[in-house]
C-alpha positions in Angstrom: -0.1 0.0 0.1 1.2 3.7 -0.8 1.2 5.9 2.2 2.1 9.8 1.7 3.4 11.6 4.5 2.7 15.1 4.6 5.0 17.7 6.6 3.5 20.7 8.1 5.5 22.9 6.4 3.9 21.1 3.3 0.5 21.7 4.1 1.1 25.1 5.2 2.5 26.0 1.6 -0.3 24.5 0.1 -2.8 26.7 2.4 -0.9 29.6 1.5 -0.9 28.8 -2.4 -4.7 28.4 -2.0 -5.6 31.3 -0.5 -3.7 33.2 -2.9 -5.3 31.4 -5.8 -9.0 32.1 -4.3 -8.1 35.8 -3.8 -6.9 35.9 -7.5 -9.9 34.3 -8.9 -12.2 36.6 -6.8 -10.3 39.7 -7.8 -10.6 38.7 -11.4 -14.5 38.2 -11.0 -15.1 41.3 -9.4 -13.4 43.3 -12.2 -16.0 41.3 -14.8 -18.8 43.0 -12.6 -19.7 45.8 -15.3 -20.3 49.2 -13.7 -22.3 51.6 -15.2 -20.5 55.1 -14.4 -16.4 55.0 -14.3 -13.6 57.5 -12.9 -11.1 58.2 -15.0 -8.2 56.3 -13.6 -10.4 53.3 -14.4 -11.3 54.6 -18.3 -7.5 55.3 -18.4 -6.6 51.8 -17.4 -9.3 50.3 -19.3 -8.2 51.7 -22.6 -4.5 51.9 -22.0 -4.1 55.7 -22.7 -2.5 58.5 -20.6 -4.4 61.5 -18.9 -3.4 63.8 -21.8 -5.0 61.4 -24.2 -8.4 61.1 -22.2 -8.6 64.8 -21.8 -8.1 64.9 -25.8 -11.1 62.6 -26.0 -13.2 64.2 -23.8 -12.3 67.9 -25.2 -13.0 66.9 -28.5 -16.4 65.3 -27.8 -15.4 61.7 -28.7 -15.9 60.7 -25.0 -19.1 62.3 -23.2 -18.5 62.5 -19.7 -20.0 64.1 -16.1 -18.6 65.9 -13.6 -19.9 65.7 -10.1 -17.9 67.7 -7.5 -14.7 67.8 -9.3 -14.7 64.3 -10.2 -15.1 63.3 -13.7 -17.2 60.0 -14.6 -17.6 58.3 -17.8 -20.5 55.9 -19.1 -19.3 52.3 -19.5 -21.7 52.4 -22.4 -20.1 55.2 -24.0 -16.7 53.6 -24.0 -18.2 50.8 -25.5 -19.5 53.1 -28.2 -16.3 55.0 -28.8 -14.3 51.2 -29.1 -16.8 49.9 -31.3 -16.9 53.1 -33.6 -13.0 52.7 -33.8 -13.3 49.2 -35.4 -12.2 48.9 -38.7 
């Protein structure tokens, strides 16, 4: 009969790795949740553009926005329209 002996350190390492994997999976699933309104930093990260490029998109009317108390918000659907409009 084949017996496996596990050391306490092996089980501890497995536990840590399992927790890290679960955190990564939960983080990925939370980022898939579609928010209706996004802040500038989220939009820049999503589009992979700089602050200046995002400002140019806003100023030339390519990307509508709303400003509330000094914070600029962008509608998720407007981002999708912008991306679909730039398809070739």
